C-alpha positions, -999 to 999 in steps of 0.1 A, spaced: 18 308 -115 2 281 -121 27 263 -152 53 267 -127 32 254 -99 29 219 -121 64 218 -131 71 220 -101 43 193 -86 50 164 -121 83 177 -137 76 180 -177 110 157 -182 84 124 -165 65 131 -199 32 140 -206 22 105 -202 31 100 -174 12 132 -156 -21 113 -174 -7 80 -144 -5 110 -118 -39 123 -127 -54 80 -124 -39 75 -98 -43 102 -78 -84 97 -86 -89 64 -75 -67 69 -48 -96 96 -38 -119 71 -41 -109 43 -24 -100 72 5 -137 74 10 -143 39 16 -116 32 37 -139 53 64 -169 44 44 -168 5 48 -166 -4 83 -193 24 87 -220 10 62 -210 -29 76 -215 -13 117 -248 5 105 -257 -32 90 -248 -52 120 -237 -51 156 -223 -85 155 -184 -83 163 -181 -118 144 -197 -104 111 -178 -65 117 -144 -85 122 -148 -107 89 -154 -77 70 -119 -62 77 -101 -93 71 -124 -100 36 -108 -71 21 -74 -82 34 -75 -123 21 -74 -110 -18 -40 -103 -21 -32 -138 -2 -52 -151 -22 -44 -141 -55 -16 -120 -55 12 -140 -73 -22 -151 -100 -27 -115 -104 14 -105 -113 9 -135 -138 -19 -121 -155 -4 -88 -155 30 -100 -171 6 -118 -196 -14 -92 -206 -22 -57 -221 -12 -36 -180 -31 -4 -195 -62 -31 -203 -65 -44 -175 -57 -20 -152 -95 2 -170 -110 -35 -172 -106 -45 -132 -115 -11 -128 -148 -6 -146 -159 -46 -127 -153 -19 -97 -176 8 -109 -200 -18 -120 -198 -38 -81 -197 -1 -63 -227 8 -84 -244 -22 -78 -243 -16 -40 -247 20 -43 -284 16 -55 -293 -12 -29 -278 7 1 -298 41 -12 -334 17 -15 -324 1 15 -316 -32 3 -284 -40 9 -287 -72 36 -251 -75 51 -243 -107 34 -242 -81 -1 -222 -60 15 -198 -87 27 -195 -105 -8 -193 -69 -28 -162 -56 -4 -148 -92 -11 -153 -80 -46 -136 -43 -46 -105 -59 -28 -99 -89 -57 -107 -63 -78 -78 -38 -65 -56 -63 -63 -51 -68 -99 -56 -30 -107 -32 -22 -82 -6 -51 -91 -3 -33 -125 -6 0 -121 26 -6 -100 38 -17 -126 31 14 -154 61 37 -144 91 16 -153 70 13 -182 62 51 -187 99 71 -166 135 70 -170 156 56 -143 176 78 -133 136 94 -130 117 68 -110 126 82 -73 107 117 -83 82 97 -101 71 74 -81 65 101 -48 42 118 -69 23 90 -64 30 74 -32 17 120 -22 -13 112 -40 -16 83 -14 -7 101 13 -26 129 11 -52 117 -9 -61 80 6 -49 83 38 -59 121 48 -87 135 28 -107 107 16 -120 89 48 -127 120 70 -147 129 35 -160 94 36 -173 101 67 -190 127 64 -204 116 31 -219 87 47 -237 108 77 -249 125 48 -259 98 28 -257 63 28 -249 55 -1 -234 90 -16 -200 76 -6 -201 47 -19 -218 62 -53 -185 100 -55 -162 60 -54 -177 46 -87 -172 83 -98 -138 87 -90 -131 50 -106 -145 56 -136 -124 91 -137 -89 74 -133 -99 47 -153 -109 69 -184 -71 89 -177 -54 59 -175 -69 48 -211 -49 81 -225 -15 60 -218 2 48 -250 26 21 -234 65 13 -250 57 -19 -276 69 -48 -251 104 -61 -263 117 -89 -280 98 -119 -287 66 -128 -274 65 -149 -248 58 -184 -244 24 -195 -228 32 -217 -200 9 -234 -170 3 -203 -146 22 -222 -119 52 -222 -140 50 -184 -146 44 -179 -110 80 -207 -97 92 -181 -123 94 -149 -108 96 -166 -71 127 -174 -85 141 -144 -102 128 -124 -66 150 -154 -46 185 -147 -72 181 -113 -75 200 -100 -35 186 -67 -38 146 -77 -42 151 -109 -20 165 -84 9 136 -58 2 115 -84 4 122 -105 38 122 -78 52 89 -61 46 78 -95 50 99 -96 92 86 -62 93 51 -59 92 48 -92 113 61 -66 141 48 -36 130 11 -57 122 14 -75 158 19 -36 173 -12 -18 145 -31 -44 158 -42 -29 191 -38 7 185 -70 13 185 -71 -5 221 -32 10 233 -45 48 221 -73 45 252 -62 31 279 -20 35 276 -26 69 263 -62 78 277 -72 96 242 -103 81 242 -123 72 212 -111 104 182 -74 90 197 -71 61 168 -78 89 142 -60 119 154 -38 93 157 -38 83 114 -41 122 109 -6 124 123 11 96 106 -4 117 74 13 145 82 45 130 91 43 119 52 40 151 42 71 160 59 82 128 42 64 141 5 85 175 7 120 167 22 126 133 3 136 148 -37 164 167 -9 167 135 12 176 117 -22 199 138 -27 220 130 -1 218 100 12 216 64 -10 187 48 -12 207 19 9 204 40 37 177 55 35 161 16 41 188 15 71 177 45 83 141 38 79 149 4 101 164 16 125 139 42 131 103 18 126 128 -1 157 132 28 182 92 38 178 83 3 189 106 9 220 94 44 226 63 31 223 60 -1 247 75 32 273 55 58 270 26 69 281 27 108 275 -4 113 245 15 142 228 48 125 230 38 100 210 16 116 184 50 133 181 64 97 174 34 89 150 39 121 138 80 107 128 68 68 123 46 86 95 73 105 75 97 74 77 63 49 61 66 70 34 105 74 29 102 35 29 78 26 4 89 53 -21 124 37 -23 113 7 -19 89 10 -53 121 27 -68 146 1 -59 128 -26 -71 114 -12 -105 152 -5 -113 157 -43 -103 135 -60 -121 129 -64 -156 97 -58 -171 82 -90 -182 93 -98 -148 70 -72 -126 34 -81 -124 53 -116 -107 76 -96 -91 49 -75 -76 31 -98 -66 59 -118 -40 59 -81 -23 26 -77 -17 21 -115 -2 52 -103 18 34 -75 28 1 -91 38 10 -123 52 30 -101 72 5 -89 86 -19 -111 91 3 -134 110 14 -103 129 -23 -94 139 -29 -125 153 4 -128 174 -2 -93 185 -40 -98 200 -27 -134 213 -2 -111 230 -25 -86 244 -48 -104 256 -18 -124 280 0 -91 288 -13 -64 284 -14 -39 254 18 -25 252 31 -62 249 30 -64 211 53 -32 216 80 -53 235 74 -83 207 84 -55 173 105 -37 189 126 -73 199 119 -89 172 131 -59 146 164 -56 166 170 -88 160 157 -81 125 179 -54 118 214 -67 130 207 -97 107 198 -76 76 222 -51 83 248 -61 55 225 -74 33 211 -39 25 248 -33 9 234 -48 -23 201 -26 -26 223 2 -37 230 17 -78 214 -20 -84 204 -25 -121 182 -44 -138 202 -79 -146 189 -121 -150 198 -136 -121 225 -156 -116 215 -194 -130 204 -226 -104 233 -242 -95 
């Protein structure tokens, strides 16, 4: 029975090395989930200054923008397994220092803010490098299944189980979720160290200036139609998504009347929708092309913004959030799979980093727009903006999504 369950969850054809990678990913995702709740709670326990509370969130969003492209270059230059292990060791050390200071009540807000920034920076490097390991371990045709298993760990452990567990541990003792996170990240480092990656193909790469490597990644992304389409789509849709979701806590309170528990309930419902996406993903990919899944996802997201702008019924809004959660899982898994199929191994780190900058750049710009719109025109204004912007972009990008289906790794066309 146990063997059958393991085979269903992690098919043997994916290989034993991938099982080590999944175990590592699930462990660190649970640790990161603990910190999703414990981090803001720790900041709030140290200061009531709204500026410092907002600064804490900003300091965790800044590293991908500041260091994302550099992380991509480092990933493509060094042993990726060792990079993940080394960066996670740094995370463990920072968490241990912070947990000790909190336990001894010697952790001022300045120390907490610096620690959160360092952890965000380390996570940028670790996540970028870890994202390149799957296509090195799994056959191209199995990438969709492999990525769905990794995303399943993110949804269930990082989004669903981690935050409430982190809050409960924080209530029992402020240092407990930090210590638990350190242990889980350490376990992740040990598990990923068990991997044996294939030797790099071709002669050793010539060592160049960092900016030359960054430029190569940007140039490859721009010239590859499928990957360029995905990066542009995630950038624009994260502007619209970021605008709406930046005021989500106000929306749940003022528009839906859910009170203080409303925001947590919305997050839980979205994660539950992600579980539906996990269960249905194999069935979907057997019947719908990857380009088709992406097109359906864009329509769902556009309609989501419109429906939330119109409704005042909490039960209906929660149903919409559930569907959106399923869409987010399907979109994320499909996007990663397409990118891994298309990008040559030696460029995986840099192209991943270009996508990462698009993700966070869109969120930051969108949050600024959403805040300004909500302040001037009310809490539904960002959702109307998100609907209009998404609808226009869907029309513009629709035909370009044809490039996505069955894309193969290939060098970009020569520059004109």
